[in-house]
PDB file as gemmi writes it, atoms N, CA and C in Angstrom:
CRYST1    1.000    1.000    1.000  90.00  90.00  90.00 P 1                      
ATOM      1  N   MET A   1     116.919  70.252  88.821  1.00  0.00           N  
ATOM      2  CA  MET A   1     117.184  71.181  87.741  1.00  0.00           C  
ATOM      3  C   MET A   1     115.870  71.813  87.285  1.00  0.00           C  
ATOM      4  N   LYS A   2     115.824  73.134  87.332  1.00  0.00           N  
ATOM      5  CA  LYS A   2     114.621  73.853  86.936  1.00  0.00           C  
ATOM      6  C   LYS A   2     114.562  73.984  85.423  1.00  0.00           C  
ATOM      7  N   THR A   3     113.347  73.942  84.895  1.00  0.00           N  
ATOM      8  CA  THR A   3     113.157  74.164  83.468  1.00  0.00           C  
ATOM      9  C   THR A   3     113.124  75.667  83.195  1.00  0.00           C  
ATOM     10  N   VAL A   4     113.252  76.027  81.947  1.00  0.00           N  
ATOM     11  CA  VAL A   4     113.174  77.434  81.562  1.00  0.00           C  
ATOM     12  C   VAL A   4     111.803  77.992  81.924  1.00  0.00           C  
ATOM     13  N   GLU A   5     110.766  77.202  81.754  1.00  0.00           N  
ATOM     14  CA  GLU A   5     109.414  77.672  82.089  1.00  0.00           C  
ATOM     15  C   GLU A   5     109.261  77.916  83.584  1.00  0.00           C  
ATOM     16  N   THR A   6     109.872  77.057  84.400  1.00  0.00           N  
ATOM     17  CA  THR A   6     109.836  77.265  85.849  1.00  0.00           C  
ATOM     18  C   THR A   6     110.585  78.537  86.212  1.00  0.00           C  
ATOM     19  N   ARG A   7     111.737  78.730  85.595  1.00  0.00           N  
ATOM     20  CA  ARG A   7     112.507  79.954  85.844  1.00  0.00           C  
ATOM     21  C   ARG A   7     111.731  81.182  85.360  1.00  0.00           C  
ATOM     22  N   ARG A   8     111.043  81.071  84.234  1.00  0.00           N  
ATOM     23  CA  ARG A   8     110.215  82.162  83.721  1.00  0.00           C  
ATOM     24  C   ARG A   8     109.133  82.508  84.737  1.00  0.00           C  
ATOM     25  N   ALA A   9     108.480  81.496  85.281  1.00  0.00           N  
ATOM     26  CA  ALA A   9     107.437  81.721  86.284  1.00  0.00           C  
ATOM     27  C   ALA A   9     108.023  82.382  87.530  1.00  0.00           C  
ATOM     28  N   ASP A  10     109.211  81.956  87.941  1.00  0.00           N  
ATOM     29  CA  ASP A  10     109.883  82.572  89.090  1.00  0.00           C  
ATOM     30  C   ASP A  10     110.179  84.048  88.815  1.00  0.00           C  
ATOM     31  N   LEU A  11     110.670  84.341  87.614  1.00  0.00           N  
ATOM     32  CA  LEU A  11     110.978  85.719  87.242  1.00  0.00           C  
ATOM     33  C   LEU A  11     109.707  86.577  87.227  1.00  0.00           C  
ATOM     34  N   LEU A  12     108.624  86.028  86.693  1.00  0.00           N  
ATOM     35  CA  LEU A  12     107.355  86.760  86.669  1.00  0.00           C  
ATOM     36  C   LEU A  12     106.828  87.002  88.077  1.00  0.00           C  
ATOM     37  N   GLY A  13     107.002  86.023  88.953  1.00  0.00           N  
ATOM     38  CA  GLY A  13     106.594  86.182  90.347  1.00  0.00           C  
ATOM     39  C   GLY A  13     107.381  87.283  91.034  1.00  0.00           C  
ATOM     40  N   ARG A  14     108.680  87.299  90.820  1.00  0.00           N  
ATOM     41  CA  ARG A  14     109.528  88.345  91.405  1.00  0.00           C  
ATOM     42  C   ARG A  14     109.156  89.709  90.832  1.00  0.00           C  
ATOM     43  N   LEU A  15     108.850  89.761  89.547  1.00  0.00           N  
ATOM     44  CA  LEU A  15     108.438  91.006  88.903  1.00  0.00           C  
ATOM     45  C   LEU A  15     107.165  91.544  89.555  1.00  0.00           C  
ATOM     46  N   ALA A  16     106.209  90.677  89.807  1.00  0.00           N  
ATOM     47  CA  ALA A  16     104.960  91.088  90.457  1.00  0.00           C  
ATOM     48  C   ALA A  16     105.233  91.584  91.877  1.00  0.00           C  
ATOM     49  N   GLU A  17     106.114  90.904  92.579  1.00  0.00           N  
ATOM     50  CA  GLU A  17     106.478  91.313  93.938  1.00  0.00           C  
ATOM     51  C   GLU A  17     107.115  92.705  93.931  1.00  0.00           C  
ATOM     52  N   LEU A  18     108.042  92.928  93.021  1.00  0.00           N  
ATOM     53  CA  LEU A  18     108.701  94.226  92.922  1.00  0.00           C  
ATOM     54  C   LEU A  18     107.716  95.325  92.539  1.00  0.00           C  
ATOM     55  N   ASP A  19     106.798  95.011  91.640  1.00  0.00           N  
ATOM     56  CA  ASP A  19     105.791  95.981  91.224  1.00  0.00           C  
ATOM     57  C   ASP A  19     104.958  96.421  92.424  1.00  0.00           C  
ATOM     58  N   GLY A  20     104.535  95.469  93.227  1.00  0.00           N  
ATOM     59  CA  GLY A  20     103.765  95.793  94.428  1.00  0.00           C  
ATOM     60  C   GLY A  20     104.573  96.626  95.402  1.00  0.00           C  
ATOM     61  N   ARG A  21     105.841  96.259  95.577  1.00  0.00           N  
ATOM     62  CA  ARG A  21     106.709  96.999  96.490  1.00  0.00           C  
ATOM     63  C   ARG A  21     106.913  98.438  96.004  1.00  0.00           C  
ATOM     64  N   LEU A  22     107.126  98.602  94.699  1.00  0.00           N  
ATOM     65  CA  LEU A  22     107.338  99.955  94.165  1.00  0.00           C  
ATOM     66  C   LEU A  22     106.081 100.814  94.288  1.00  0.00           C  
ATOM     67  N   HIS A  23     104.922 100.209  94.104  1.00  0.00           N  
ATOM     68  CA  HIS A  23     103.680 100.971  94.280  1.00  0.00           C  
ATOM     69  C   HIS A  23     103.517 101.400  95.742  1.00  0.00           C  
ATOM     70  N   ALA A  24     103.898 100.529  96.668  1.00  0.00           N  
ATOM     71  CA  ALA A  24     103.829 100.877  98.090  1.00  0.00           C  
ATOM     72  C   ALA A  24     104.806 102.006  98.415  1.00  0.00           C  
ATOM     73  N   ILE A  25     105.999 101.959  97.827  1.00  0.00           N  
ATOM     74  CA  ILE A  25     106.988 103.025  98.039  1.00  0.00           C  
ATOM     75  C   ILE A  25     106.450 104.344  97.496  1.00  0.00           C  
ATOM     76  N   GLU A  26     105.879 104.312  96.304  1.00  0.00           N  
ATOM     77  CA  GLU A  26     105.319 105.529  95.714  1.00  0.00           C  
ATOM     78  C   GLU A  26     104.222 106.106  96.606  1.00  0.00           C  
ATOM     79  N   ALA A  27     103.363 105.243  97.118  1.00  0.00           N  
ATOM     80  CA  ALA A  27     102.276 105.710  97.982  1.00  0.00           C  
ATOM     81  C   ALA A  27     102.838 106.328  99.255  1.00  0.00           C  
ATOM     82  N   GLU A  28     103.861 105.720  99.818  1.00  0.00           N  
ATOM     83  CA  GLU A  28     104.484 106.249 101.033  1.00  0.00           C  
ATOM     84  C   GLU A  28     105.136 107.604 100.769  1.00  0.00           C  
ATOM     85  N   LEU A  29     105.804 107.732  99.635  1.00  0.00           N  
ATOM     86  CA  LEU A  29     106.469 108.991  99.308  1.00  0.00           C  
ATOM     87  C   LEU A  29     105.473 110.120  99.041  1.00  0.00           C  
ATOM     88  N   GLU A  30     104.261 109.772  98.658  1.00  0.00           N  
ATOM     89  CA  GLU A  30     103.243 110.783  98.370  1.00  0.00           C  
ATOM     90  C   GLU A  30     102.511 111.264  99.621  1.00  0.00           C  
ATOM     91  N   GLN A  31     102.768 110.635 100.761  1.00  0.00           N  
ATOM     92  CA  GLN A  31     102.119 111.027 102.007  1.00  0.00           C  
ATOM     93  C   GLN A  31     102.568 112.430 102.412  1.00  0.00           C  
ATOM     94  N   PRO A  32     101.650 113.228 102.960  1.00  0.00           N  
ATOM     95  CA  PRO A  32     102.034 114.577 103.397  1.00  0.00           C  
ATOM     96  C   PRO A  32     103.022 114.512 104.561  1.00  0.00           C  
ATOM     97  N   HIS A  33     103.886 115.493 104.619  1.00  0.00           N  
ATOM     98  CA  HIS A  33     104.896 115.539 105.670  1.00  0.00           C  
ATOM     99  C   HIS A  33     104.414 116.375 106.848  1.00  0.00           C  
ATOM    100  N   SER A  34     105.045 116.148 107.972  1.00  0.00           N  
ATOM    101  CA  SER A  34     104.760 116.877 109.205  1.00  0.00           C  
ATOM    102  C   SER A  34     105.210 118.328 109.088  1.00  0.00           C  
ATOM    103  N   ASN A  35     104.645 119.177 109.909  1.00  0.00           N  
ATOM    104  CA  ASN A  35     105.070 120.577 109.968  1.00  0.00           C  
ATOM    105  C   ASN A  35     106.182 120.783 110.985  1.00  0.00           C  
ATOM    106  N   ASP A  36     106.442 119.790 111.805  1.00  0.00           N  
ATOM    107  CA  ASP A  36     107.488 119.884 112.815  1.00  0.00           C  
ATOM    108  C   ASP A  36     108.850 119.611 112.169  1.00  0.00           C  
ATOM    109  N   TRP A  37     109.835 120.494 112.420  1.00  0.00           N  
ATOM    110  CA  TRP A  37     111.150 120.390 111.784  1.00  0.00           C  
ATOM    111  C   TRP A  37     111.851 119.078 112.117  1.00  0.00           C  
ATOM    112  N   ASP A  38     111.797 118.641 113.350  1.00  0.00           N  
ATOM    113  CA  ASP A  38     112.449 117.384 113.737  1.00  0.00           C  
ATOM    114  C   ASP A  38     111.811 116.202 113.015  1.00  0.00           C  
ATOM    115  N   ASP A  39     110.476 116.210 113.009  1.00  0.00           N  
ATOM    116  CA  ASP A  39     109.762 115.132 112.315  1.00  0.00           C  
ATOM    117  C   ASP A  39     110.034 115.172 110.812  1.00  0.00           C  
ATOM    118  N   MET A  40     110.110 116.380 110.261  1.00  0.00           N  
ATOM    119  CA  MET A  40     110.378 116.516 108.824  1.00  0.00           C  
ATOM    120  C   MET A  40     111.745 115.956 108.463  1.00  0.00           C  
ATOM    121  N   ALA A  41     112.741 116.186 109.312  1.00  0.00           N  
ATOM    122  CA  ALA A  41     114.087 115.665 109.050  1.00  0.00           C  
ATOM    123  C   ALA A  41     114.079 114.141 109.054  1.00  0.00           C  
ATOM    124  N   ILE A  42     113.377 113.567 110.012  1.00  0.00           N  
ATOM    125  CA  ILE A  42     113.292 112.105 110.100  1.00  0.00           C  
ATOM    126  C   ILE A  42     112.532 111.551 108.887  1.00  0.00           C  
ATOM    127  N   GLU A  43     111.445 112.205 108.530  1.00  0.00           N  
ATOM    128  CA  GLU A  43     110.662 111.770 107.377  1.00  0.00           C  
ATOM    129  C   GLU A  43     111.486 111.863 106.094  1.00  0.00           C  
ATOM    130  N   ARG A  44     112.287 112.913 105.967  1.00  0.00           N  
ATOM    131  CA  ARG A  44     113.119 113.079 104.762  1.00  0.00           C  
ATOM    132  C   ARG A  44     114.155 111.967 104.665  1.00  0.00           C  
ATOM    133  N   GLU A  45     114.747 111.603 105.803  1.00  0.00           N  
ATOM    134  CA  GLU A  45     115.692 110.477 105.804  1.00  0.00           C  
ATOM    135  C   GLU A  45     114.989 109.203 105.356  1.00  0.00           C  
ATOM    136  N   GLY A  46     113.773 108.997 105.861  1.00  0.00           N  
ATOM    137  CA  GLY A  46     113.001 107.826 105.454  1.00  0.00           C  
ATOM    138  C   GLY A  46     112.685 107.843 103.973  1.00  0.00           C  
ATOM    139  N   ASP A  47     112.349 109.036 103.471  1.00  0.00           N  
ATOM    140  CA  ASP A  47     112.062 109.175 102.040  1.00  0.00           C  
ATOM    141  C   ASP A  47     113.287 108.833 101.196  1.00  0.00           C  
ATOM    142  N   GLU A  48     114.465 109.266 101.655  1.00  0.00           N  
ATOM    143  CA  GLU A  48     115.694 108.971 100.913  1.00  0.00           C  
ATOM    144  C   GLU A  48     115.953 107.468 100.854  1.00  0.00           C  
ATOM    145  N   VAL A  49     115.692 106.782 101.957  1.00  0.00           N  
ATOM    146  CA  VAL A  49     115.849 105.329 101.973  1.00  0.00           C  
ATOM    147  C   VAL A  49     114.858 104.698 100.991  1.00  0.00           C  
ATOM    148  N   LEU A  50     113.616 105.148 101.042  1.00  0.00           N  
ATOM    149  CA  LEU A  50     112.597 104.611 100.132  1.00  0.00           C  
ATOM    150  C   LEU A  50     112.963 104.871  98.675  1.00  0.00           C  
ATOM    151  N   GLU A  51     113.497 106.061  98.391  1.00  0.00           N  
ATOM    152  CA  GLU A  51     113.900 106.372  97.023  1.00  0.00           C  
ATOM    153  C   GLU A  51     115.019 105.456  96.555  1.00  0.00           C  
ATOM    154  N   ARG A  52     115.990 105.174  97.430  1.00  0.00           N  
ATOM    155  CA  ARG A  52     117.074 104.247  97.060  1.00  0.00           C  
ATOM    156  C   ARG A  52     116.517 102.844  96.817  1.00  0.00           C  
ATOM    157  N   LEU A  53     115.583 102.432  97.676  1.00  0.00           N  
ATOM    158  CA  LEU A  53     114.958 101.124  97.468  1.00  0.00           C  
ATOM    159  C   LEU A  53     114.210 101.092  96.141  1.00  0.00           C  
ATOM    160  N   GLY A  54     113.560 102.191  95.823  1.00  0.00           N  
ATOM    161  CA  GLY A  54     112.848 102.274  94.551  1.00  0.00           C  
ATOM    162  C   GLY A  54     113.792 102.174  93.369  1.00  0.00           C  
ATOM    163  N   HIS A  55     114.926 102.864  93.432  1.00  0.00           N  
ATOM    164  CA  HIS A  55     115.908 102.803  92.337  1.00  0.00           C  
ATOM    165  C   HIS A  55     116.479 101.395  92.205  1.00  0.00           C  
ATOM    166  N   THR A  56     116.744 100.764  93.333  1.00  0.00           N  
ATOM    167  CA  THR A  56     117.255  99.391  93.313  1.00  0.00           C  
ATOM    168  C   THR A  56     116.210  98.452  92.710  1.00  0.00           C  
ATOM    169  N   GLY A  57     114.956  98.656  93.096  1.00  0.00           N  
ATOM    170  CA  GLY A  57     113.874  97.843  92.549  1.00  0.00           C  
ATOM    171  C   GLY A  57     113.713  98.022  91.057  1.00  0.00           C  
ATOM    172  N   LEU A  58     113.819  99.258  90.587  1.00  0.00           N  
ATOM    173  CA  LEU A  58     113.707  99.520  89.146  1.00  0.00           C  
ATOM    174  C   LEU A  58     114.848  98.858  88.375  1.00  0.00           C  
ATOM    175  N   ALA A  59     116.042  98.879  88.944  1.00  0.00           N  
ATOM    176  CA  ALA A  59     117.179  98.222  88.285  1.00  0.00           C  
ATOM    177  C   ALA A  59     116.938  96.723  88.191  1.00  0.00           C  
ATOM    178  N   GLU A  60     116.396  96.139  89.264  1.00  0.00           N  
ATOM    179  CA  GLU A  60     116.110  94.709  89.223  1.00  0.00           C  
ATOM    180  C   GLU A  60     115.005  94.400  88.208  1.00  0.00           C  
ATOM    181  N   ILE A  61     114.018  95.264  88.125  1.00  0.00           N  
ATOM    182  CA  ILE A  61     112.952  95.069  87.137  1.00  0.00           C  
ATOM    183  C   ILE A  61     113.538  95.074  85.733  1.00  0.00           C  
ATOM    184  N   ARG A  62     114.463  95.978  85.456  1.00  0.00           N  
ATOM    185  CA  ARG A  62     115.104  96.012  84.128  1.00  0.00           C  
ATOM    186  C   ARG A  62     115.855  94.716  83.849  1.00  0.00           C  
ATOM    187  N   ARG A  63     116.551  94.197  84.861  1.00  0.00           N  
ATOM    188  CA  ARG A  63     117.279  92.927  84.675  1.00  0.00           C  
ATOM    189  C   ARG A  63     116.305  91.771  84.423  1.00  0.00           C  
ATOM    190  N   ILE A  64     115.186  91.769  85.135  1.00  0.00           N  
ATOM    191  CA  ILE A  64     114.189  90.709  84.955  1.00  0.00           C  
ATOM    192  C   ILE A  64     113.558  90.810  83.568  1.00  0.00           C  
ATOM    193  N   MET A  65     113.225  92.015  83.143  1.00  0.00           N  
ATOM    194  CA  MET A  65     112.632  92.190  81.809  1.00  0.00           C  
ATOM    195  C   MET A  65     113.597  91.717  80.724  1.00  0.00           C  
ATOM    196  N   ALA A  66     114.876  92.005  80.896  1.00  0.00           N  
ATOM    197  CA  ALA A  66     115.876  91.544  79.932  1.00  0.00           C  
ATOM    198  C   ALA A  66     115.969  90.025  79.944  1.00  0.00           C  
ATOM    199  N   ALA A  67     115.890  89.426  81.129  1.00  0.00           N  
ATOM    200  CA  ALA A  67     115.935  87.965  81.227  1.00  0.00           C  
ATOM    201  C   ALA A  67     114.710  87.346  80.559  1.00  0.00           C  
ATOM    202  N   LEU A  68     113.537  87.939  80.757  1.00  0.00           N  
ATOM    203  CA  LEU A  68     112.320  87.430  80.106  1.00  0.00           C  
ATOM    204  C   LEU A  68     112.414  87.564  78.592  1.00  0.00           C  
ATOM    205  N   LYS A  69     113.049  88.613  78.144  1.00  0.00           N  
ATOM    206  CA  LYS A  69     113.273  88.778  76.703  1.00  0.00           C  
ATOM    207  C   LYS A  69     114.177  87.650  76.184  1.00  0.00           C  
ATOM    208  N   ARG A  70     115.200  87.276  76.968  1.00  0.00           N  
ATOM    209  CA  ARG A  70     116.075  86.167  76.571  1.00  0.00           C  
ATOM    210  C   ARG A  70     115.318  84.840  76.586  1.00  0.00           C  
ATOM    211  N   VAL A  71     114.369  84.695  77.517  1.00  0.00           N  
ATOM    212  CA  VAL A  71     113.534  83.479  77.532  1.00  0.00           C  
ATOM    213  C   VAL A  71     112.767  83.402  76.221  1.00  0.00           C  
ATOM    214  N   ARG A  72     112.115  84.505  75.841  1.00  0.00           N  
ATOM    215  CA  ARG A  72     111.334  84.526  74.588  1.00  0.00           C  
ATOM    216  C   ARG A  72     112.213  84.266  73.374  1.00  0.00           C  
ATOM    217  N   ALA A  73     113.437  84.765  73.406  1.00  0.00           N  
ATOM    218  CA  ALA A  73     114.356  84.593  72.273  1.00  0.00           C  
ATOM    219  C   ALA A  73     115.012  83.212  72.258  1.00  0.00           C  
ATOM    220  N   GLY A  74     114.837  82.468  73.348  1.00  0.00           N  
ATOM    221  CA  GLY A  74     115.443  81.132  73.421  1.00  0.00           C  
ATOM    222  C   GLY A  74     116.906  81.151  73.836  1.00  0.00           C  
ATOM    223  N   SER A  75     117.373  82.278  74.353  1.00  0.00           N  
ATOM    224  CA  SER A  75     118.784  82.369  74.747  1.00  0.00           C  
ATOM    225  C   SER A  75     118.989  82.471  76.258  1.00  0.00           C  
ATOM    226  N   TYR A  76     117.912  82.296  77.025  1.00  0.00           N  
ATOM    227  CA  TYR A  76     118.038  82.353  78.480  1.00  0.00           C  
ATOM    228  C   TYR A  76     118.952  81.228  78.956  1.00  0.00           C  
ATOM    229  N   GLY A  77     119.832  81.571  79.878  1.00  0.00           N  
ATOM    230  CA  GLY A  77     120.765  80.581  80.412  1.00  0.00           C  
ATOM    231  C   GLY A  77     122.073  80.505  79.657  1.00  0.00           C  
ATOM    232  N   THR A  78     122.183  81.331  78.627  1.00  0.00           N  
ATOM    233  CA  THR A  78     123.417  81.420  77.846  1.00  0.00           C  
ATOM    234  C   THR A  78     124.036  82.785  78.110  1.00  0.00           C  
ATOM    235  N   CYS A  79     125.310  82.804  78.410  1.00  0.00           N  
ATOM    236  CA  CYS A  79     126.013  84.055  78.707  1.00  0.00           C  
ATOM    237  C   CYS A  79     125.984  84.966  77.483  1.00  0.00           C  
ATOM    238  N   VAL A  80     125.567  86.217  77.696  1.00  0.00           N  
ATOM    239  CA  VAL A  80     125.497  87.169  76.586  1.00  0.00           C  
ATOM    240  C   VAL A  80     126.882  87.625  76.150  1.00  0.00           C  
ATOM    241  N   GLU A  81     127.876  87.395  76.980  1.00  0.00           N  
ATOM    242  CA  GLU A  81     129.239  87.821  76.670  1.00  0.00           C  
ATOM    243  C   GLU A  81     130.001  86.764  75.871  1.00  0.00           C  
ATOM    244  N   CYS A  82     130.047  85.533  76.392  1.00  0.00           N  
ATOM    245  CA  CYS A  82     130.895  84.503  75.772  1.00  0.00           C  
ATOM    246  C   CYS A  82     130.115  83.390  75.080  1.00  0.00           C  
ATOM    247  N   GLY A  83     128.792  83.316  75.326  1.00  0.00           N  
ATOM    248  CA  GLY A  83     127.973  82.295  74.700  1.00  0.00           C  
ATOM    249  C   GLY A  83     127.971  80.944  75.400  1.00  0.00           C  
ATOM    250  N   MET A  84     128.689  80.826  76.519  1.00  0.00           N  
ATOM    251  CA  MET A  84     128.711  79.570  77.276  1.00  0.00           C  
ATOM    252  C   MET A  84     127.451  79.474  78.139  1.00  0.00           C  
ATOM    253  N   ASP A  85     127.108  78.250  78.549  1.00  0.00           N  
ATOM    254  CA  ASP A  85     125.968  78.065  79.440  1.00  0.00           C  
ATOM    255  C   ASP A  85     126.258  78.674  80.810  1.00  0.00           C  
ATOM    256  N   ILE A  86     125.237  79.286  81.392  1.00  0.00           N  
ATOM    257  CA  ILE A  86     125.327  79.784  82.760  1.00  0.00           C  
ATOM    258  C   ILE A  86     124.943  78.615  83.663  1.00  0.00           C  
ATOM    259  N   SER A  87     125.725  78.378  84.698  1.00  0.00           N  
ATOM    260  CA  SER A  87     125.490  77.213  85.560  1.00  0.00           C  
ATOM    261  C   SER A  87     124.134  77.299  86.257  1.00  0.00           C  
ATOM    262  N   GLU A  88     123.556  76.126  86.506  1.00  0.00           N  
ATOM    263  CA  GLU A  88     122.282  76.045  87.225  1.00  0.00           C  
ATOM    264  C   GLU A  88     122.401  76.708  88.594  1.00  0.00           C  
ATOM    265  N   GLU A  89     123.521  76.483  89.254  1.00  0.00           N  
ATOM    266  CA  GLU A  89     123.731  77.058  90.580  1.00  0.00           C  
ATOM    267  C   GLU A  89     123.687  78.585  90.526  1.00  0.00           C  
ATOM    268  N   ARG A  90     124.313  79.155  89.504  1.00  0.00           N  
ATOM    269  CA  ARG A  90     124.321  80.614  89.353  1.00  0.00           C  
ATOM    270  C   ARG A  90     122.912  81.122  89.047  1.00  0.00           C  
ATOM    271  N   LEU A  91     122.186  80.438  88.193  1.00  0.00           N  
ATOM    272  CA  LEU A  91     120.811  80.835  87.876  1.00  0.00           C  
ATOM    273  C   LEU A  91     119.893  80.690  89.084  1.00  0.00           C  
ATOM    274  N   ASP A  92     120.191  79.714  89.955  1.00  0.00           N  
ATOM    275  CA  ASP A  92     119.400  79.559  91.175  1.00  0.00           C  
ATOM    276  C   ASP A  92     119.549  80.783  92.072  1.00  0.00           C  
ATOM    277  N   ILE A  93     120.755  81.329  92.114  1.00  0.00           N  
ATOM    278  CA  ILE A  93     121.045  82.472  92.979  1.00  0.00           C  
ATOM    279  C   ILE A  93     120.664  83.785  92.309  1.00  0.00           C  
ATOM    280  N   LEU A  94     120.981  83.906  91.025  1.00  0.00           N  
ATOM    281  CA  LEU A  94     120.738  85.134  90.256  1.00  0.00           C  
ATOM    282  C   LEU A  94     119.963  84.792  88.983  1.00  0.00           C  
ATOM    283  N   PRO A  95     118.664  84.539  89.098  1.00  0.00           N  
ATOM    284  CA  PRO A  95     117.913  84.066  87.925  1.00  0.00           C  
ATOM    285  C   PRO A  95     117.883  85.030  86.747  1.00  0.00           C  
ATOM    286  N   ALA A  96     118.120  86.313  86.975  1.00  0.00           N  
ATOM    287  CA  ALA A  96     118.077  87.275  85.867  1.00  0.00           C  
ATOM    288  C   ALA A  96     119.456  87.571  85.298  1.00  0.00           C  
ATOM    289  N   THR A  97     120.480  86.879  85.773  1.00  0.00           N  
ATOM    290  CA  THR A  97     121.831  87.210  85.322  1.00  0.00           C  
ATOM    291  C   THR A  97     122.036  86.924  83.839  1.00  0.00           C  
ATOM    292  N   PRO A  98     122.694  87.849  83.138  1.00  0.00           N  
ATOM    293  CA  PRO A  98     122.995  87.606  81.730  1.00  0.00           C  
ATOM    294  C   PRO A  98     124.397  87.013  81.523  1.00  0.00           C  
ATOM    295  N   PHE A  99     125.157  86.866  82.632  1.00  0.00           N  
ATOM    296  CA  PHE A  99     126.556  86.468  82.519  1.00  0.00           C  
ATOM    297  C   PHE A  99     126.868  85.167  83.253  1.00  0.00           C  
ATOM    298  N   CYS A 100     127.787  84.416  82.689  1.00  0.00           N  
ATOM    299  CA  CYS A 100     128.342  83.258  83.399  1.00  0.00           C  
ATOM    300  C   CYS A 100     129.259  83.812  84.497  1.00  0.00           C  
ATOM    301  N   LYS A 101     129.709  82.934  85.357  1.00  0.00           N  
ATOM    302  CA  LYS A 101     130.550  83.341  86.484  1.00  0.00           C  
ATOM    303  C   LYS A 101     131.841  84.032  86.009  1.00  0.00           C  
ATOM    304  N   THR A 102     132.465  83.489  84.984  1.00  0.00           N  
ATOM    305  CA  THR A 102     133.725  84.038  84.496  1.00  0.00           C  
ATOM    306  C   THR A 102     133.540  85.440  83.934  1.00  0.00           C  
ATOM    307  N   CYS A 103     132.528  85.620  83.099  1.00  0.00           N  
ATOM    308  CA  CYS A 103     132.301  86.933  82.487  1.00  0.00           C  
ATOM    309  C   CYS A 103     131.821  87.953  83.525  1.00  0.00           C  
ATOM    310  N   ALA A 104     131.036  87.507  84.501  1.00  0.00           N  
ATOM    311  CA  ALA A 104     130.575  88.418  85.549  1.00  0.00           C  
ATOM    312  C   ALA A 104     131.738  88.968  86.340  1.00  0.00           C  
ATOM    313  N   ALA A 105     132.752  88.154  86.562  1.00  0.00           N  
ATOM    314  CA  ALA A 105     133.931  88.588  87.307  1.00  0.00           C  
ATOM    315  C   ALA A 105     134.716  89.655  86.534  1.00  0.00           C  
ATOM    316  N   GLN A 106     134.550  89.692  85.240  1.00  0.00           N  
ATOM    317  CA  GLN A 106     135.273  90.671  84.410  1.00  0.00           C  
ATOM    318  C   GLN A 106     134.545  92.008  84.316  1.00  0.00           C  
ATOM    319  N   HIS A 107     133.284  92.046  84.744  1.00  0.00           N  
ATOM    320  CA  HIS A 107     132.508  93.310  84.649  1.00  0.00           C  
ATOM    321  C   HIS A 107     132.626  94.072  85.906  1.00  0.00           C  
TER     322      HIS A 107                                                      
END                                                                             
């Protein structure tokens, strides 16, 4: 069973990882494009994938920041919907989740 502090450290580690990944995506997107039409089409497809990854990363960062806020407030591990404890197993899989299994199924 992980402590709240261990989970906090895990969340901070994931946050740092995402930050690095997003900076790499930004740097890649800022690279100049080819003048060749075929290459430009391929590069644009790659850019679209990177942009989706960036949006997904930003959403995860928001979830992690909210979870860290719950850690500071002393409510981490408690479902924001029903107030019941979130299972250890669920927190192991989704450490930033604000919902217990039952409430998550309703969203």
